[in-house]
KELOPA-440391 format. One line per 3 residues: for each residue x negated, y, z negated of C-alpha. Coordinates in steps of 0.05 Angstrom, whole numbers. Example, Ala and Ser with C-alpha at 12.3 -4.5 7.8 and 13.67 -1.06 7.14 Angstrom:
2
-246 -90 -156; -273 -21 -143 .
END
This chain:
400
-680 -180 30; -726 -194 -30; -697 -193 -103 .
-747 -143 -114; -702 -100 -55; -641 -121 -87 .
-651 -100 -151; -672 -36 -127; -612 -25 -92 .
-567 -44 -157; -611 11 -186; -595 60 -149 .
-523 41 -138; -524 59 -215; -548 119 -211 .
-495 135 -157; -442 121 -201; -469 160 -258 .
-481 223 -224; -417 220 -180; -369 211 -235 .
-385 275 -263; -383 319 -205; -352 374 -176 .
-329 406 -109; -301 456 -93; -266 462 -161 .
-247 398 -162; -269 331 -195; -306 282 -156 .
-264 213 -158; -299 149 -166; -268 93 -136 .
-270 26 -175; -317 -4 -117; -366 50 -125 .
-377 32 -197; -421 -24 -173; -456 -20 -246 .
-395 -42 -275; -377 -106 -239; -436 -130 -204 .
-466 -167 -264; -405 -209 -269; -412 -232 -200 .
-492 -247 -209; -492 -328 -197; -416 -338 -178 .
-379 -364 -122; -331 -301 -93; -279 -285 -48 .
-256 -224 -31; -187 -190 -4; -210 -137 26 .
-192 -93 89; -224 -34 127; -200 12 70 .
-252 -29 22; -309 16 24; -366 30 -15 .
-390 106 14; -393 94 85; -400 12 85 .
-354 -42 81; -351 -71 6; -362 -139 41 .
-430 -122 69; -451 -78 0; -446 -132 -42 .
-483 -188 10; -538 -130 5; -543 -134 -74 .
-546 -205 -60; -468 -228 -89; -450 -298 -56 .
-391 -286 -16; -356 -352 8; -289 -324 35 .
-256 -255 56; -178 -259 52; -138 -206 97 .
-70 -178 82; -15 -152 135; -52 -110 189 .
-115 -162 184; -187 -156 154; -207 -92 199 .
-137 -61 193; -116 -60 259; -57 -111 271 .
19 -84 290; 66 -88 218; 91 -154 211 .
50 -187 270; 12 -261 258; -51 -253 235 .
-100 -311 255; -157 -339 211; -230 -323 243 .
-298 -310 216; -322 -236 212; -381 -227 262 .
-417 -178 216; -427 -225 156; -413 -292 188 .
-363 -301 128; -290 -345 146; -232 -298 147 .
-164 -327 112; -102 -289 135; -56 -278 72 .
-4 -260 121; 53 -293 152; 76 -368 127 .
25 -373 80; 22 -309 31; -19 -347 -30 .
-90 -377 -30; -86 -452 -38; -125 -493 -83 .
-163 -518 -22; -183 -439 -16; -206 -438 -86 .
-240 -499 -95; -304 -470 -98; -297 -405 -115 .
-306 -379 -198; -281 -304 -176; -237 -272 -137 .
-251 -186 -115; -187 -144 -97; -200 -77 -60 .
-145 -48 -20; -125 22 -11; -54 24 -31 .
-1 82 -18; 45 74 -77; 108 53 -44 .
140 -18 -62; 157 -41 8; 82 -32 34 .
64 -100 26; -16 -99 -2; 19 -110 -72 .
67 -171 -61; -5 -200 -30; -37 -179 -96 .
22 -203 -135; 20 -281 -97; -63 -274 -104 .
-52 -262 -181; -12 -321 -187; -60 -364 -151 .
-118 -350 -196; -82 -358 -256; -59 -427 -236 .
-117 -445 -217; -162 -420 -261; -199 -363 -228 .
-232 -291 -252; -193 -232 -212; -227 -170 -209 .
-187 -106 -185; -227 -52 -163; -181 8 -171 .
-166 64 -126; -121 126 -130; -47 125 -115 .
-29 180 -62; 37 180 -78; 18 175 -155 .
47 245 -172; 120 219 -176; 172 170 -177 .
236 157 -148; 274 121 -105; 328 53 -135 .
295 6 -178; 292 -71 -139; 360 -108 -155 .
322 -186 -161; 374 -212 -110; 340 -170 -55 .
270 -202 -74; 228 -200 -9; 156 -195 18 .
184 -117 27; 198 -113 -43; 175 -170 -99 .
176 -138 -166; 226 -94 -209; 189 -26 -181 .
225 35 -149; 203 57 -79; 151 102 -109 .
124 78 -173; 67 112 -192; 10 63 -211 .
-49 49 -171; -66 -27 -158; -97 -38 -224 .
-42 -12 -261; 7 -47 -226; -33 -114 -231 .
-28 -96 -314; 39 -89 -309; 58 -152 -275 .
16 -190 -322; 42 -155 -379; 112 -168 -357 .
100 -229 -333; 128 -221 -267; 73 -274 -239 .
71 -347 -255; 32 -371 -303; 15 -287 -316 .
-11 -307 -394; -74 -351 -358; -96 -294 -311 .
-170 -271 -329; -152 -204 -295; -208 -149 -300 .
-190 -74 -271; -251 -41 -253; -214 36 -262 .
-236 90 -219; -264 155 -253; -243 226 -246 .
-177 214 -224; -102 223 -260; -37 222 -233 .
-28 294 -230; -84 293 -173; -66 291 -93 .
-120 238 -66; -133 254 9; -149 179 37 .
-220 173 70; -190 114 116; -129 104 142 .
-89 45 111; -59 21 167; -50 37 243 .
14 73 234; -6 114 174; -53 162 204 .
-50 225 163; -29 251 91; 38 277 125 .
48 213 144; 30 175 79; 72 231 44 .
138 222 90; 128 148 90; 173 138 21 .
233 166 58; 226 149 133; 214 73 125 .
287 65 109; 301 72 179; 254 14 201 .
331 -27 184; 370 23 231; 359 33 305 .
325 101 291; 245 100 313; 203 127 259 .
155 144 319; 124 80 317; 87 78 395 .
87 150 399; 17 193 375; 58 211 313 .
89 151 280; 121 179 209; 116 244 228 .
183 241 276; 247 204 276; 291 201 338 .
350 160 367; 374 148 439; 450 145 404 .
434 217 361; 492 263 386; 449 331 375 .
426 388 415; 357 376 393; 303 403 440 .
256 356 407; 249 281 441; 201 226 452 .
199 166 482; 156 102 448; 115 62 485 .
70 -4 473; 8 25 437; -46 -7 389 .
-17 -25 334; 57 -22 357; 58 -69 420 .
139 -67 413; 161 1 386; 234 3 360 .
270 45 427; 212 24 472; 213 60 535 .
283 100 517; 286 173 505; 302 191 429 .
322 258 408; 312 272 339; 264 324 292 .
194 333 291; 169 330 224; 97 348 245 .
129 419 216; 107 409 158; 38 418 136 .
-6 359 138; -10 365 60; 60 358 41 .
42 343 -34; 71 408 -59; 134 397 -18 .
149 319 -27; 178 321 -105; 217 253 -90 .
249 214 -41; 286 246 14; 352 221 33 .
368 277 74; 337 252 129; 381 180 130 .
450 225 119; 426 269 176; 408 227 228 .
477 170 208; 518 239 222; 497 247 282 .
501 174 308; 550 169 365; 565 95 351 .
564 92 270; 572 18 276; 508 11 300 .
461 59 263; 446 -2 212; 421 -49 266 .
388 -100 211; 438 -76 146; 400 -138 119 .
329 -118 124; 348 -46 107; 385 -72 42 .
310 -104 22; 276 -36 34; 322 -11 -6 .
317 -62 -57; 392 -58 -60; 459 -58 -27 .
482 4 -57; 442 61 -15; 474 30 55 .
536 24 23; 533 99 -7; 513 133 64 .
583 91 93; 622 117 42; 594 197 54 .
570 208 -10; 521 270 -14; 445 259 -35 .
455 285 -101; 508 241 -121; 464 179 -89 .
399 203 -125; 446 209 -192; 451 144 -188 .
377 117 -190; 368 158 -255; 386 105 -311 .
342 47 -272; 287 102 -263; 289 122 -341 .
281 46 -361; 221 41 -306; 186 100 -344 .
187 88 -402; 164 12 -389; 100 37 -339 .
74 75 -395; 49 19 -436; 1 4 -367 .
-25 68 -347; -102 75 -345; -101 146 -323 .
-73 213 -350; 2 213 -329; 21 278 -279 .
104 256 -300 .
END
């Protein structure tokens, strides 16, 4: 592409941002993501060697960010990929291999598995790293863990980090136990509640400001904020963020259902409705709703594969659950534990359950027969302190 044509594309993107940020549609303010605000960050990338940490959600309109930057003349040298891979089609927890992007010819380096952060060799010829991934605002969704480690690498090796911000679809409430750092893991890396009410850019500011990351003071961080967004809004994701969060209903239910990944209860992986149904072969109930998980793309070896599971069909809720979900729902856990025939086997992986919860207290409370009211009351001191800290890092009007 000629320099003149690149300049024309750049000017068009500037006009697109200036127009879109004030538009309304159907009475709702148009939200412009950080990636769409090209005029705000392209000048920082011109003449630089650039790396991207992106996946299938990294879009500028219908185009992938990598393709957009290449078209605008940005020298993209490396693409880093998180869990589920660059194109977002790998199973949860599956090994993601290094590869080369067929469209751009750019090397793709996986940051999921044994290697979780860029090395000095990866970044030796890089001036700036751009992070642009749609998150769902839930602590055990591993993209913020990858961002945490990216922040550390950029700080240690002196690379500028630019976070292109995106709305948080669960950003309208805060709930769940705050992580006890004794249970720190890749599914819970910082002292956040399960639903933490931050966009990726706000999280990055908090992790730097609270010095949660190594060499935090040395990090050169820039966040390109969204326009037209605040935390009271309900945001529909235009691209599924991972293979098993297929729609808004699954995204809204995910904070309440992911705990089951440490039990013998299926959350519907291996069906057409992951994170929209729950069931177990061990459930002692007269439910007429059953399902049998099988190997599917994105869930090649699901929990209870080939076994008939009895449980509950949560698709009865509207697809847009945002008006009904005002917090983490513990009733699902308590109900499935109550109907388990062999309660000693309910917590199939107690260590992993505790990592997801960020504490062993939730599991002990369930075993002790506590009610949802009692359990949620125990979260309140930690949530109060977290909410006070969170306010320092907000980029958008708070809906709390």
